[in-house]
C-alpha positions as CSV (number, residue, x, y, z in Angstrom):
1,L,49.5,57.1,-67.1
2,S,48.1,59.8,-64.8
3,P,45.3,62.3,-66.0
4,H,45.9,66.1,-66.2
5,V,44.0,68.5,-64.0
6,L,42.4,71.7,-65.0
7,C,42.1,74.5,-62.2
8,V,40.7,77.9,-61.9
9,H,41.6,80.4,-59.3
10,G,40.0,83.8,-58.6
11,G,39.5,86.5,-56.2
12,S,38.9,90.1,-56.8
13,R,41.8,92.5,-56.4
14,L,42.0,96.2,-55.3
15,H,43.4,98.6,-57.7
16,R,44.7,102.2,-56.8
17,S,44.5,105.4,-58.7
18,R,46.2,108.6,-57.7
19,P,43.7,111.8,-58.2
20,A,44.8,115.1,-59.0
21,S,44.8,116.2,-55.5
22,G,47.5,113.6,-54.6
23,T,45.2,111.5,-52.3
24,M,44.8,107.9,-52.9
25,R,41.5,106.3,-53.8
26,Q,40.7,102.7,-54.1
27,R,38.8,101.2,-56.9
28,R,37.4,97.7,-56.5
29,A,37.3,95.2,-59.5
30,V,33.5,95.1,-60.4
31,V,31.9,91.8,-60.1
32,P,28.9,91.7,-62.6
33,T,25.5,90.9,-61.5
34,D,22.8,89.0,-63.6
35,A,20.0,91.3,-62.8
36,E,18.2,90.0,-65.9
37,G,18.9,86.5,-65.6
38,P,19.2,83.7,-68.2
39,H,17.2,83.5,-71.3
40,D,15.2,80.6,-72.9
41,D,16.4,79.3,-76.2
42,V,13.1,79.8,-78.2
43,G,11.7,83.2,-77.3
44,N,14.7,84.7,-75.6
45,Q,12.7,85.6,-72.6
46,P,14.2,85.8,-69.1
47,V,13.6,82.6,-67.1
48,R,14.7,81.2,-63.8
49,A,17.6,78.7,-64.0
50,V,17.3,76.1,-61.3
51,A,20.2,73.6,-61.4
52,I,22.9,76.2,-61.3
53,R,21.9,77.3,-57.8
54,Q,24.4,74.4,-56.8
55,F,27.1,76.7,-57.9
56,E,26.2,79.6,-55.4
57,P,28.7,79.0,-52.7
58,L,31.6,77.9,-54.8
59,D,34.7,79.9,-55.5
60,A,36.8,77.3,-57.6
61,F,36.5,74.5,-59.9
62,M,38.8,71.7,-60.6
63,I,38.3,69.8,-63.8
64,K,40.2,66.5,-64.5
65,Q,40.0,64.8,-67.8
66,D,39.6,61.2,-67.7
67,I,42.4,59.1,-69.4
68,E,41.3,57.5,-73.0
69,H,43.3,54.4,-72.9
70,F,41.9,53.2,-76.1
71,E,42.7,56.3,-77.9
72,A,46.3,56.5,-76.4
73,L,46.7,52.9,-77.8
74,T,45.2,53.2,-81.2
75,G,45.2,56.9,-82.0
76,I,41.4,56.8,-82.7
77,E,39.8,59.8,-81.2
78,T,37.1,59.0,-78.5
79,E,34.6,61.0,-76.6
80,N,36.2,63.2,-73.9
81,S,34.9,62.8,-70.2
82,Y,35.9,64.8,-67.2
83,Q,35.5,65.0,-63.4
84,V,34.4,68.3,-62.1
85,L,34.6,69.2,-58.4
86,G,33.5,72.5,-56.9
87,A,35.0,74.0,-53.9
88,A,34.2,76.7,-51.4
89,G,37.5,77.8,-49.7
90,P,39.3,74.6,-48.6
91,R,36.0,72.4,-48.7
92,A,34.8,70.4,-51.6
93,V,31.2,71.2,-51.7
94,F,30.0,70.1,-55.4
95,G,30.8,66.7,-56.9
96,P,33.0,65.2,-58.2
97,V,30.5,65.1,-61.1
98,C,31.0,63.5,-64.6
99,A,31.0,65.8,-67.6
100,K,30.7,63.5,-70.7
101,E,30.9,64.5,-74.4
102,S,28.5,63.4,-77.0
103,S,29.7,63.5,-80.5
104,S,29.5,61.5,-83.7
105,F,32.3,59.2,-84.7
106,L,32.7,60.9,-88.2
107,A,32.8,64.3,-86.6
108,R,35.7,63.2,-84.4
109,M,37.6,61.6,-87.3
110,A,37.0,64.4,-89.8
111,C,37.2,67.6,-87.6
112,G,39.5,66.7,-84.8
113,N,39.5,69.2,-82.0
114,R,37.2,71.6,-84.0
115,R,34.3,69.1,-84.0
116,P,30.9,69.8,-82.8
117,W,29.9,68.3,-79.6
118,T,27.5,68.5,-76.6
119,I,28.8,68.0,-73.1
120,S,26.3,67.3,-70.2
121,L,27.4,67.8,-66.6
122,G,25.9,65.3,-64.0
123,E,23.3,62.6,-64.4
124,P,19.9,63.3,-66.3
125,P,18.4,65.7,-66.2
126,H,21.9,67.1,-65.9
127,V,22.9,70.3,-64.3
128,I,24.4,72.3,-67.3
129,R,24.7,71.6,-71.0
130,V,27.5,72.9,-73.1
131,E,27.0,73.0,-76.8
132,R,29.7,73.6,-79.5
133,P,28.8,74.2,-83.1
134,F,31.4,73.5,-85.8
135,R,33.5,76.6,-86.5
136,F,36.6,76.5,-88.5
137,L,37.8,79.8,-86.8
138,M,36.7,81.6,-83.9
139,P,35.2,78.7,-81.8
140,E,32.2,79.2,-79.6
141,V,30.3,77.4,-77.0
142,R,26.7,77.9,-75.6
143,V,25.9,77.0,-72.0
144,L,22.4,76.1,-70.9
145,D,20.8,75.5,-67.5
146,A,19.9,71.7,-68.6
147,P,16.5,71.2,-66.8
148,T,15.1,74.5,-68.0
149,R,16.9,74.9,-71.2
150,A,17.6,78.3,-70.2
151,V,20.5,79.9,-72.3
152,L,22.9,81.1,-69.7
153,G,25.3,82.7,-72.2
154,T,28.0,82.2,-74.7
155,V,31.8,81.9,-74.9
156,C,33.6,82.9,-78.0
157,R,37.1,83.4,-79.1
158,S,37.9,87.2,-79.4
159,C,39.1,88.9,-82.6
160,R,41.3,91.0,-80.3
161,G,45.0,89.6,-80.6
162,F,44.0,86.9,-82.8
163,P,45.9,84.5,-83.5
164,L,48.8,85.4,-81.5
165,Q,46.7,85.8,-78.3
166,R,44.2,83.5,-76.8
167,N,41.5,85.8,-75.7
168,F,37.8,85.0,-75.1
169,T,34.6,87.1,-74.6
170,I,31.8,85.9,-72.4
171,R,28.3,86.9,-73.0
172,D,25.2,86.5,-70.9
173,G,21.8,85.0,-72.2
174,G,20.8,88.4,-73.7
175,G,24.1,88.6,-75.7
176,D,25.8,91.4,-73.7
177,P,29.6,90.9,-72.9
178,V,30.0,90.3,-69.1
179,L,33.6,89.0,-68.6
180,E,36.8,88.6,-70.7
181,I,39.5,85.8,-70.5
182,T,43.1,87.0,-71.6
183,C,46.2,85.2,-72.2
184,P,49.4,87.0,-72.2
185,F,51.4,86.5,-75.4
186,L,54.5,85.1,-73.4
187,S,52.7,82.8,-71.2
188,F,52.7,80.0,-73.8
189,G,49.0,79.5,-73.4
190,W,49.1,77.8,-70.0
191,N,47.6,80.6,-67.9
192,F,44.5,82.5,-68.4
193,T,43.2,85.5,-66.7
194,I,39.5,86.3,-65.9
195,R,38.7,90.0,-66.0
196,D,35.8,92.3,-65.7
197,L,34.9,94.6,-68.7
198,E,37.3,97.4,-67.3
199,G,40.2,95.1,-67.3
200,N,40.4,94.4,-63.7
201,E,41.5,90.7,-62.7
202,L,38.8,88.6,-61.1
203,G,40.3,85.2,-61.3
204,K,42.4,82.6,-63.1
205,I,42.3,79.4,-65.2
206,E,45.4,77.3,-65.0
207,K,46.6,74.1,-66.7
208,R,48.4,71.7,-64.4
209,W,51.1,69.2,-65.7
210,S,50.3,65.7,-64.9
211,G,53.7,64.1,-65.8
212,F,55.8,63.7,-69.0
213,C,54.4,60.4,-70.0
214,Q,50.7,61.4,-69.9
215,E,51.3,64.7,-71.4
216,F,53.1,63.1,-74.3
217,F,51.0,60.0,-74.9
218,T,47.5,61.1,-74.0
219,D,45.5,64.3,-74.4
220,A,44.1,64.2,-70.8
221,D,44.3,67.5,-69.2
222,N,43.7,68.9,-65.6
223,F,42.6,72.5,-65.0
224,G,42.0,74.8,-61.9
225,V,39.7,77.9,-62.0
226,H,39.4,80.4,-59.2
227,F,36.8,83.3,-59.2
228,P,35.0,85.4,-56.6
229,V,32.3,83.6,-54.5
230,E,29.9,86.5,-55.2
231,L,30.1,85.9,-59.0
232,P,26.5,85.0,-60.4
233,S,25.9,81.3,-60.6
234,A,25.3,81.7,-64.3
235,Y,28.7,83.1,-65.0
236,K,30.4,80.4,-63.0
237,A,28.7,78.0,-65.4
238,L,29.8,80.0,-68.3
239,L,33.6,79.9,-66.8
240,L,33.2,76.1,-66.7
241,G,32.0,76.0,-70.4
242,A,35.1,78.2,-71.2
243,V,37.6,75.8,-69.7
244,L,36.0,73.0,-71.9
245,L,36.4,75.0,-74.9
246,I,40.0,76.0,-74.0
247,D,41.0,72.4,-73.5
248,F,39.5,71.5,-77.0
249,C,41.1,74.5,-78.7
250,F,44.7,74.2,-77.4
251,F,45.3,71.1,-75.6
252,E,43.1,68.3,-77.4
253,D,45.5,67.3,-80.3
254,N,48.7,66.3,-78.5
255,A,48.2,62.4,-78.6
256,G,51.2,60.2,-79.2
257,A,52.1,61.7,-82.5
258,N,53.7,64.8,-81.1
259,R,51.6,67.1,-83.2
260,G,52.4,70.2,-81.2
261,R,50.1,72.8,-79.5
262,R,47.5,74.7,-81.6
263,R,47.3,78.5,-81.2
């Protein structure tokens, strides 16, 4: 059995519009900036996140879920773990770093892929923490800079297109929308597009097949994510949290019993 890989690809794109005069004018996809910065989780005051500075040179993440052999053999849900690699162009400059789920056995058995969990990236004091509360519908995660507990923002499934489309809204630490993740209806949920609030494409999140045996017998997944290098580090951390949420929402419950994909 070989593990799946999750990847995100990005890069801003030029869009052209034709003014009334007939001349062509270029409009560039807007890359948001975090002028206000992340917020603490108590007084909602801007603070300076430290650990996520490691994300500044990155333009891609590769997320590879570790194979859960005990779960594959027994069907008993175990805590997920992932290997996260950050790249700048062709060079790997971050990781691989382990991202480990922390959740209760009862929650895993009773709630399945809707269970609440916390996933911490790296060794203590960790780089970021991704916290997911229980939601029967409209799943959501909150992403924090682990050493300072600064709230970087949230990722929540969007009401727009629900349940036929897999769209998400990314909000900053102040609760303002900054990015959107969209999934075309006919893409069967494998490819997601990262967009600014004007709808311009900034990057992609793609799930990679790792072979029929692993896809059928385990729920280990691989993803790739690409985004502009100038994207604020807090938003890159939020995209990483979005990938973890997407994995749990749509690719978690496919172990052994052929239970099908969730929409």
